[in-house]
N, C-alpha and C positions, 0 to 999 in steps of 0.2 A: 187330622191329616192322615190319609190312608197310606200304608206301606205299599200297597199294590199300585199306587199312582207313580211309583218310581221304578217301573219295569220297562223292558224293551226286549225285542226279539233279536237273538244273536245266533247265527249259524255256528255250529261247533268248529267248523274249519277256520274261523277267524280268531280262535283262541291261540295266542302265540305260545307254543309249548317249548320253544327254544329261542334264545336271544338272536337278534339280527347279527349279521356278519360283522358289522361295525357298530360300536355303541352309538355314535352320533349319526349313523346312517339311517336311523328310523325316520318315519314320516312324522310331520308336525301339523296338526290341525290348529288353525288360528280362529278363535271365536271372540268377536268384539261384543262386549256386553251392552254398549250403547246402541249400536245399530243392529245387532243380531247377525251381522254378516259372517260368513264362513269362507276361509281361504285355506290353502295347503302349501306346504313347503317341506324341506327336510330339516331335521333338527340341527344339523351342522351349520345351518344358516340362521340360527337363533339370533345372532348379533344384529341382524337387519331389523329386528323388532324391539330391540332395547335401545336405550339412549343414555348418554352420560348423566350420571346422577342417580340412576336406578341402583337398587340394592337387591341382590339375590341372597335369600336366606336359605341355607342348606342344612340338612340333617346329617351329621357325621357319625351316626350310630354304625356299629359294625355287627353284621349278622354272625351269630355263633353257630357252629355245626351241632344243632340242638337235638337231632334224632340219634338215638343210641339203640342198639339191638343186642339182646342177650338171652340167657336161659336161666330159669329157676333151677335150684338144686334138684328139684323133682324132674326136670327135663323140659318143662313147658317153655315155649318161646314168649318173649316179652319185648315190647317196644317202650322205651322211655323217651319222653319229650320234655326237655328242659324248659322251664318257664322263666325262672329268675333265681339268682343266687341269694341265699339267706345270709345276712351279715353275721359275722362271727369268725372265730378261728378255724372251725372245721369246714370241710368242703360239703356244705349242705345246700340242697336245692329244692325249690318247689317244682314239682314235675307232674306230668300226666303219665299214667300207666295204661298200656293196652296189652291185654293177654286174653287167651281163650278161656281161662279159668279165673276164679275170684282171687284177687290179691289180698294180702293180709300183712299186718304189722309184724315186724321182726324177720321177714323172709329175706334171703340173700338172692341177688341176681348176678350171675356170673357174666362178665363182659369180656371183650377182647383184651389180650396182652396183660392179663393178670389183674385187671380192675374189677372191684366188686361194688355193687350198689346195694346198700342196706336200707330197707324200707323201714323208716322210724315210726311214722304215724300218718294218719289221714288228716288232711287239713280241712277239706270239705267234701261234698259229694263227688267231686271230680279230681281234686288235686291231692298229692301226697308229698310228705317231707322225706327226702332221700339223702343219705350220706354216702359219698364215694370214697373208697379206700383202695390204695394201690401202692406200688413200689416207686412210682414217679409222680411228679406234680400233676394234678388233675388237668390243669390248663394245657400242659404239654400233651398229655394223653388225648384230651378232647380234640386238639388241633389235628391230630393224626387219625384218630379212629371215628370221630363224629361225622354225621352226615348232614348236609345242608338241608334246612327245613323248607323245601319247595312247597308252594301252595298246593292244596289237594286238587284244584281244578286243572293243574298241569297233567295229572294222571300219568306220572312217570317217576321213576327213582332218580335221585340226583346222580350226576356224573362228574368227572374231574373238571370239566369246563365250568360247572356251576360254582366251584370254589372261588373263581375270579368274577364271573359275570353276574352272579346273584349278590353282588357287592359293589358299592360305588367306588370310584377311584379315590374319593376323599374319606372313605370309611376309616374311623380312628378309634372310636370308643366301643369296645365289645359289650354286647348285652341284648341286641335285638334278636327276635326269632322270625322276623319277616323284614325284607328289605324295604327301604324307602324308595319305591320303584321309579319315581320321577327323576331321581338323581342318577339312575343307571345310564341315562343317555349322555351324560357329560364325560368328556375326555380331558386329559391335562392340556392338550393343545387348544381345545375350545375354551377352557377356562382362561388360558393365557391370552387368547384373542379378545375375550370379553374384557379382561383387565386392561389391555392395551387400548380398548375403546372407551375407557372411563366407567366401566360397569364394576361396581364394588361387590364383593362377596363377603358373607359373614356366616358363621356356623353356630348351630345349637345342637343339642342331643335329645332325641326322644327314642327310647328303646321300644320299638314297635312290638306289641304283644300278640298273642294268639287270638285275642278278641277281634283283631283286624279281619279274620276269616269267618268269624262266627255269624251265622245268619240272624236277621231280625225276625223273631218268632212271634211278635205281637201283631195285632191288626192295625193299631194306630201308632204313628211315629212317636208321638209324645209319651207313650208308655214304655218305650225301650230304655233299658238300663245300660248305659255305655260303660265299657271297661276303662280302667285307669292305666296309665303308662308313666314310667319314670322319665323325668326330663331334667335338663340342665341348660341354663342360658348364661353364657359368659358375660363379663362386664363389657368387653369389646363389642359384642353383638348388640346388647341393649343400647349402648352409646351410638352404634352405627344406625340403628333403627330411628332413634331420636334425632340424630343429625340429618338423616335422609328426609324425615317428615318435615323438619324445620326448614329445609332447603327446597321443599316442594317436589322432591323426587318420589319415585314409586318404590314401595316395599313389595317385592315379588317373592312369594313363598314358593320354594321348589318342593312340591309335594304337599299332600294333605297333612303329613306329620308335622312339617314346619308350620303350616297354617294353624293347626290345632294348638301347638305350643305357644306361638305368638299371641293368639287370641285368648288363650287361657290366662296367660300372664297379664294381659291388658285388662281382662275382666276382673281379675283378682286385685290389681293394684292401680288401675286407671291408666297405666302405660306399661310398656315392656320394661321389666326390671331384671337384673341379674339375680340368679338364684336357682334352686333346684327343688323338686318335689314330685308330686303325682298329679298328672293332668287327667281330668275326667270330663272334659267339656264335650257336649254333644251339639254339633252344629247342623241345623236343618233350616229350610226356608222360614223366613221370619227373623232369623238371626241378623243382628247388625254388626258388620265387620268394623273393628276399630283400628286395625293395623294393616291388614293385607289389602293391597290395591290390585294385585294381579296374581295369577296362579299358573304354575307349570305342573301338569299332572298327567297321569295315564288314564286310560279308559277303565271304568270300574264295573263291578258286578251289579246286575239288576237288584233292586231293593236293598242295596247295601248302605251302611251309614256314610261311606265315602261318596257315593253318588248323591246322597242327600246333602252332604257338605258342599259339593260342587254346585248343586242346584241352588243352595242358599246364596252363593256368590253370583251366579249368572242367571238364575231363574230356571224353574223346572222345565217349562215348555221349551225355552231356548236350548237348554242342555240336552233334553231328549230329542229335540230336532237335530242337534249336532250329532248325537249318537246314531240316529237313523241315517244321516248323511254319511257318517263314518262307515256304517255297515254297507251302504250302497257302493261306496268307493273301495271297499275291501281293506280297510284299515285293520291292523292287528291289535287284539284286545288283551287287557290284563297285565300282569307283572312284567312279562317280557315283550309287551306289545309297544305300539306307537304312542306318541305323546300329544298333548293338547296344551296350547297357551291361551289362557283366558285373560283378556286385558280390558 
C-alpha cells in the first residue's frame, strides 16, 4: 500500500492557524460509512446525531508547555523540547535540543528565572537526557515560563490564548506535547446537554507524543514504524465500554488518540481492560476495528498516519472524497480546524 495514495490538495489558506471564536462554533462534516453520504452542521448541534445509549470516550491528557528557550554558557541560543519525564526522584526529562552548534554532554543551558538545564547524556541520535535545577519546583517554573508546543504547520509562535484553547475543557492528566484536537470542540455546556440526552461519557489518557507530527518517510505504508505513547484506561471506562457493547450502544471515540488506545487494549487482551502501558498500534486500511463504532475527528495532514487510521474506519476513497468536498466548501483544516463525525 503506497503512502502517496493518502494525499490530497489543500490550499494553504484553509489551514486554521487560530482557533474559532467559540469552541463548539466550528463546522461539523457528517460522513456516513454505509451510504457514503456527506452532510454538514455545526459542532454545537452534535447531540442531534447521537442517541441514548451511545458512549463518548475522551482523552483527558493535558498538554504541557513543552517548548523552552535558553542560552548556553558560551552564549549560543538553544531550544529545548520536552518529550517525557523520566521516572525517579530528580527532575530528569527526555528532550530534543535545537541549536546552531553541536550539543555535548555536561553542558549547562541557562533558562529564565534562574532555572538551569544540565545535559546529562545522549539517548539516541535525536534525544537527550536533561536534568533541570532551580530554586523552585520545576512544575511551577514550567507552568509560568514554558511555551505551548503548537504544531509546526501553524507557522506561528504561541500566544496567551493558546494556554486555554490548545487544551480541552476536560484536560486533567499532564503529559502530552500535542493536543487531542477532536476534543477541543467540546464545551462544558455541550457535555451537559449530551448527558441530559442520555449520552454517556468516559475518559482515558493517552499522552500524545511528538511522533504525531513526524512525516511518514517510507514508500509503503506497511514499512512505517509507529511511535509509542503512554496510556491509562481506568476501570470505570473499561466497564462503560463493555456495558455499552452488551446493550447494543455505540462506542464513539473522540479523536484518533482515544481510538488508538481502545483498539490497542482490545488487540492485546481481546476486550478493553483497565491498565496502563505503551501503545504502539498502527492502524491503516485492512485493520479490523473491535471496539470503535464511530469517530469524531479533525481533518488530518496528507500522507499522515492519522489520515490512514481514518481511512481504515471509513474507506480510503470515501475519506478522500469527503476531504475534497471539505476543501470545496472551505472547511478549516488541522488542529484548530473543523471537525468530522464518521458514523
